[in-house]
C-alpha positions as CSV (number, residue, x, y, z in Angstrom):
1,M,-5.4,-44.1,71.1
2,S,-5.2,-42.3,67.8
3,F,-7.9,-39.9,66.5
4,A,-8.7,-42.4,63.7
5,T,-9.3,-45.2,66.1
6,Q,-11.5,-43.0,68.3
7,L,-13.5,-42.0,65.3
8,L,-14.1,-45.6,64.3
9,G,-14.9,-46.6,67.9
10,A,-17.7,-44.0,68.0
11,I,-19.6,-45.9,65.2
12,R,-21.3,-49.0,66.5
13,P,-22.8,-51.1,63.7
14,R,-26.4,-52.3,64.3
15,G,-26.0,-56.0,63.4
16,Q,-24.4,-57.3,60.3
17,L,-25.4,-57.0,56.7
18,D,-26.3,-60.2,55.0
19,S,-23.3,-61.5,53.1
20,E,-25.3,-62.0,49.9
21,I,-26.3,-58.3,49.9
22,R,-22.7,-57.3,50.7
23,Y,-21.3,-59.2,47.7
24,G,-24.1,-57.8,45.5
25,V,-23.0,-54.2,46.5
26,I,-19.4,-55.1,45.9
27,D,-20.1,-56.5,42.5
28,E,-22.0,-53.4,41.5
29,L,-19.5,-50.9,42.8
30,F,-16.3,-52.7,41.7
31,V,-16.1,-54.1,38.2
32,S,-12.9,-56.0,37.4
33,G,-11.5,-58.7,35.2
34,A,-12.9,-59.3,31.7
35,E,-15.9,-57.1,32.3
36,F,-13.9,-54.0,33.2
37,P,-13.2,-52.8,29.6
38,S,-16.9,-52.9,28.6
39,Y,-17.8,-51.2,31.9
40,L,-15.3,-48.5,31.2
41,R,-16.7,-47.9,27.7
42,R,-20.3,-47.6,29.1
43,F,-19.0,-45.3,31.8
44,A,-17.3,-43.1,29.2
45,V,-20.3,-42.9,26.9
46,L,-22.7,-42.0,29.7
47,M,-20.3,-39.5,31.2
48,T,-19.8,-37.9,27.8
49,L,-23.6,-37.6,27.1
50,S,-24.2,-36.3,30.6
51,V,-21.6,-33.5,30.2
52,I,-23.1,-32.6,26.8
53,I,-26.6,-32.4,28.1
54,A,-25.6,-30.5,31.2
55,T,-23.5,-28.0,29.2
56,Y,-26.3,-27.2,26.7
57,G,-28.9,-27.2,29.5
58,M,-27.0,-24.6,31.5
59,R,-26.4,-22.6,28.3
60,D,-30.1,-22.6,27.6
61,N,-31.0,-21.8,31.2
62,S,-33.0,-25.0,31.5
63,E,-32.9,-26.7,34.9
64,A,-35.1,-29.5,33.6
65,V,-32.4,-30.4,31.0
66,V,-29.7,-30.3,33.6
67,I,-31.7,-32.7,35.8
68,G,-31.7,-35.1,32.8
69,A,-27.9,-34.9,32.8
70,M,-27.9,-35.8,36.5
71,L,-30.0,-38.9,35.9
72,I,-27.7,-40.5,33.4
73,A,-24.4,-39.5,35.0
74,P,-22.5,-42.6,36.2
75,L,-20.1,-40.8,38.5
76,M,-22.0,-41.7,41.7
77,T,-20.8,-45.3,41.3
78,P,-17.1,-44.8,41.7
79,V,-17.7,-42.2,44.4
80,L,-19.6,-44.7,46.5
81,G,-16.9,-47.2,45.5
82,V,-14.4,-45.0,47.3
83,A,-16.5,-45.0,50.5
84,A,-17.0,-48.7,50.3
85,S,-13.3,-49.3,49.7
86,I,-12.5,-47.2,52.9
87,V,-14.7,-49.3,55.2
88,L,-13.6,-52.6,53.6
89,G,-9.9,-51.8,53.5
90,M,-9.7,-52.5,49.8
91,E,-6.7,-50.5,48.8
92,R,-6.7,-51.6,45.1
93,N,-10.3,-50.9,44.6
94,L,-9.8,-47.5,46.4
95,V,-7.1,-46.6,43.9
96,K,-9.1,-47.8,40.9
97,S,-12.3,-45.9,42.0
98,A,-10.3,-42.7,42.7
99,A,-8.5,-43.0,39.4
100,L,-11.8,-43.3,37.6
101,I,-13.1,-40.2,39.4
102,V,-9.9,-38.2,38.5
103,G,-10.2,-39.3,34.8
104,A,-13.9,-38.5,34.6
105,T,-13.3,-35.1,36.3
106,S,-10.6,-34.1,33.9
107,G,-12.5,-35.4,30.8
108,A,-15.7,-33.6,31.8
109,I,-14.0,-30.3,32.3
110,L,-12.1,-30.7,29.0
111,L,-15.3,-31.6,27.1
112,A,-17.3,-28.7,28.5
113,W,-14.5,-26.3,27.7
114,S,-14.3,-27.6,24.1
115,L,-18.1,-27.2,23.7
116,Q,-17.9,-23.7,25.0
117,L,-15.1,-22.7,22.6
118,L,-17.0,-24.3,19.7
119,A,-20.1,-22.3,20.6
120,Q,-18.1,-19.0,20.5
121,Q,-20.5,-17.4,23.0
122,T,-19.6,-14.9,25.7
123,E,-22.1,-13.1,28.0
124,A,-25.0,-15.0,26.5
125,S,-23.7,-18.2,28.2
126,L,-23.9,-16.7,31.7
127,T,-27.4,-17.9,32.5
128,P,-28.9,-18.0,36.0
129,V,-28.7,-21.8,36.0
130,L,-25.0,-21.7,35.2
131,L,-24.2,-18.8,37.6
132,G,-26.1,-20.6,40.4
133,R,-23.3,-23.1,40.6
134,T,-20.5,-20.6,41.4
135,S,-21.2,-19.8,45.1
136,P,-21.5,-23.0,47.2
137,T,-22.5,-22.6,50.8
138,I,-22.7,-24.7,54.0
139,V,-26.2,-25.7,52.8
140,D,-24.6,-27.4,49.8
141,L,-22.4,-29.4,52.1
142,G,-25.4,-30.5,54.1
143,I,-27.1,-31.7,50.9
144,A,-24.0,-33.6,49.9
145,L,-23.8,-35.3,53.3
146,A,-27.5,-36.3,53.2
147,A,-27.2,-37.5,49.6
148,G,-24.1,-39.6,50.5
149,A,-25.9,-41.2,53.4
150,A,-28.9,-41.9,51.2
151,G,-26.8,-43.4,48.4
152,A,-25.1,-45.8,50.8
153,Y,-28.3,-46.7,52.5
154,V,-30.0,-47.4,49.2
155,Q,-27.1,-49.6,48.0
156,T,-27.5,-51.8,51.1
157,R,-31.2,-52.0,50.9
158,R,-31.8,-53.5,47.5
159,K,-35.6,-53.0,47.6
160,A,-34.9,-49.2,47.8
161,L,-32.7,-49.1,44.7
162,A,-35.5,-47.3,42.8
163,S,-34.7,-44.2,44.9
164,L,-31.1,-44.0,43.5
165,P,-32.0,-41.6,40.7
166,G,-33.5,-39.3,43.3
167,V,-30.1,-39.3,45.1
168,A,-28.3,-38.4,41.9
169,I,-30.6,-35.4,41.4
170,A,-30.2,-34.3,45.0
171,V,-26.5,-33.9,44.7
172,A,-25.2,-32.8,41.3
173,L,-21.8,-34.0,40.4
174,V,-21.6,-33.5,36.6
175,P,-23.2,-30.0,36.3
176,P,-20.6,-28.3,38.4
177,L,-17.9,-30.0,36.3
178,A,-19.5,-28.8,33.1
179,A,-19.8,-25.3,34.6
180,V,-16.0,-25.4,35.4
181,G,-15.2,-26.1,31.7
182,M,-17.7,-23.5,30.4
183,F,-16.3,-20.8,32.7
184,I,-12.7,-21.6,31.7
185,G,-13.8,-21.3,28.1
186,L,-15.3,-17.9,28.9
187,G,-12.2,-16.8,30.7
188,A,-14.2,-16.4,34.0
189,Y,-11.7,-18.1,36.2
190,D,-13.2,-16.9,39.6
191,E,-16.5,-18.5,38.6
192,A,-14.7,-21.6,37.5
193,G,-13.1,-21.9,40.9
194,G,-16.4,-21.5,42.6
195,A,-18.0,-24.3,40.5
196,F,-15.0,-26.5,41.2
197,I,-15.4,-25.9,45.0
198,L,-19.1,-27.0,44.7
199,Y,-17.9,-30.2,43.0
200,L,-15.3,-30.9,45.7
201,T,-18.0,-30.2,48.3
202,N,-20.3,-32.8,46.8
203,L,-17.4,-35.3,46.4
204,A,-16.1,-35.0,50.0
205,G,-19.6,-34.9,51.6
206,I,-20.8,-38.0,49.7
207,V,-17.7,-40.1,50.5
208,F,-17.6,-39.3,54.2
209,A,-21.4,-39.7,54.8
210,A,-21.5,-42.9,52.7
211,A,-18.6,-44.4,54.6
212,L,-20.3,-43.7,57.9
213,V,-23.6,-45.3,56.8
214,F,-21.8,-48.4,55.4
215,L,-20.2,-48.9,58.8
216,A,-23.4,-48.2,60.7
217,V,-25.5,-50.8,58.7
218,G,-22.9,-53.5,59.2
219,F,-21.5,-53.5,55.7
220,T,-18.0,-54.3,57.0
221,P,-17.8,-57.8,58.6
222,R,-16.8,-57.7,62.3
223,S,-13.8,-59.9,61.7
224,L,-12.5,-57.7,58.9
225,L,-13.2,-54.6,61.0
226,E,-11.1,-55.9,63.9
227,R,-8.2,-56.8,61.6
228,S,-8.3,-53.5,59.6
229,R,-9.4,-51.2,62.4
230,R,-6.4,-48.9,62.0
231,S,-6.6,-48.6,58.2
232,V,-10.3,-48.1,58.2
233,G,-10.1,-45.5,60.9
234,L,-7.3,-43.7,59.0
235,G,-9.5,-43.7,55.8
236,L,-12.4,-42.2,57.8
237,A,-10.1,-39.5,59.3
238,V,-8.9,-38.6,55.8
239,A,-12.5,-38.3,54.5
240,L,-13.4,-36.2,57.5
241,G,-10.4,-34.0,57.0
242,S,-11.4,-33.4,53.4
243,V,-14.8,-32.2,54.6
244,L,-13.3,-29.9,57.2
245,L,-10.9,-28.4,54.6
246,I,-13.9,-27.4,52.4
247,V,-15.8,-25.9,55.3
248,G,-13.7,-22.7,55.3
249,P,-14.5,-21.6,51.8
250,L,-18.1,-22.6,52.2
251,A,-18.5,-20.5,55.4
252,Y,-16.9,-17.5,53.7
253,N,-19.3,-17.8,50.8
254,S,-22.2,-18.1,53.1
255,F,-21.2,-15.0,55.0
256,Q,-20.7,-13.1,51.8
257,I,-24.1,-14.1,50.4
258,Y,-25.8,-13.2,53.7
259,N,-24.1,-9.7,53.7
260,N,-24.9,-9.2,50.0
261,A,-28.6,-10.1,50.5
262,R,-28.8,-7.8,53.5
263,D,-27.2,-4.9,51.6
264,V,-29.5,-5.5,48.6
265,S,-32.5,-5.5,50.8
266,G,-31.5,-2.2,52.4
267,S,-30.6,-0.7,49.1
268,R,-34.0,-1.4,47.6
269,G,-35.5,1.2,50.0
270,N,-33.0,3.8,48.9
271,V,-33.8,3.1,45.2
272,Q,-37.5,3.3,46.0
273,D,-37.0,6.7,47.8
274,W,-34.9,7.9,44.8
275,L,-37.7,7.0,42.4
276,G,-40.3,8.7,44.5
277,E,-43.8,7.7,45.6
278,D,-45.5,8.6,42.3
279,T,-43.1,6.6,40.1
280,R,-44.4,4.0,37.6
281,L,-41.0,2.4,37.3
282,E,-40.5,-1.1,38.7
283,I,-37.3,-2.3,40.4
284,F,-36.4,-5.6,38.7
285,R,-33.1,-6.3,40.3
286,I,-30.2,-4.7,42.3
287,K,-26.8,-6.2,41.8
288,L,-23.9,-5.4,44.2
289,D,-20.4,-6.3,43.1
290,G,-17.5,-4.7,45.2
291,D,-17.7,-1.0,44.7
292,S,-20.2,-1.0,41.9
293,V,-24.0,-1.2,42.0
294,E,-26.3,-2.0,39.0
295,V,-30.0,-1.2,39.3
296,F,-32.3,-2.7,36.7
297,L,-35.6,-0.9,36.2
298,G,-38.5,-1.2,33.8
299,G,-41.6,0.8,33.1
300,P,-42.9,3.9,31.4
301,G,-41.1,7.2,31.9
302,E,-37.3,7.9,32.4
303,P,-35.6,7.4,35.8
304,P,-34.2,10.5,37.6
305,D,-30.6,11.5,37.6
306,T,-28.4,9.0,39.4
307,D,-26.3,11.4,41.5
308,N,-28.6,11.5,44.4
309,L,-29.0,7.7,44.3
310,A,-25.2,7.3,44.3
311,V,-24.9,9.5,47.4
312,A,-27.6,7.6,49.3
313,L,-26.2,4.2,48.5
314,A,-22.7,5.3,49.4
315,E,-24.0,6.5,52.8
316,R,-25.8,3.2,53.4
317,L,-22.9,0.9,52.4
318,G,-20.2,3.1,53.8
319,A,-18.0,3.4,50.7
320,P,-17.9,5.4,47.4
321,L,-19.8,3.5,44.7
322,D,-20.1,3.5,40.9
323,V,-23.9,3.3,40.3
324,T,-25.3,2.2,36.9
325,V,-29.0,2.3,36.2
326,R,-30.3,0.0,33.4
327,W,-33.7,0.9,32.3
328,A,-36.1,-1.0,30.0
329,P,-38.8,1.4,28.7
330,V,-42.3,0.3,28.4
331,L,-44.6,2.0,25.9
332,E,-48.2,2.6,26.9
333,E,-51.1,2.4,24.5
334,T,-54.6,3.5,25.1
335,S,-57.6,2.9,23.0
336,S,-61.3,3.7,23.2
337,V,-64.3,2.0,21.8
338,P,-67.0,4.4,20.5
């Protein structure tokens, strides 16, 4: 027995979904015939607006604006369409949904790249909201799996459709794509790669989890499942393989983030000792990047010479370091009332 067949055999549907609900989901996920051109136009308009909103939201460091982009993004439909195509053995619809995803992905990156070039911004575009989409971890995969399961469940429970916008917010598809285009426009290719891995994580997690839920709720008729057991099992195996391929980079990022957080926490004590007990300076942030350390301070009075700090941090981290201290002075004013 092949692995694909074993995987499929491990999923035992609880009953069968009502045929009327099944056909309603199919009609919603797969638009064809004379309606397809108008659907494609609506999809393109919403996708374009979503990318524009996400791009400017990340540039302005506004998470609320980015959430608005997630709400109008139409990309969840073809992604769930891929999952439904797998469990129904619909090869033509699988190709059509996958082609729509590829086209939307390419167009979103190109549009965000164009907007970034038109803005002619550099460092000012690197906001925390934008940078937050460059280091996906295992947690992001867990969110994608949960969102995919929720999306499939909501599709098969028509009374729960009001929850679909919440699913779109839980797993962001368009913002990472917009981030890829923005980073390419800035020449920050490592960050662009990180954002694209986040997008692939969301994509793979949603498809795999949604396919499992579609099977578990009886979305696939028993007779069809028996006839197409091999092809459905193969589709599930490919979806699982995609998830497993992405686990390696996510685990590496998780490890790096953990180590960085540990080093930053330990370095804070060294910085505080360097400043002394009587200091009036406040530590705003410590940034570790390879063999360089940036310390951001604020407050009245100048910081001490950095030589002692560089020695202390090098001893803690076990390597020579370039230490830069960025200080924002604060002027004190006193007044008295006679």
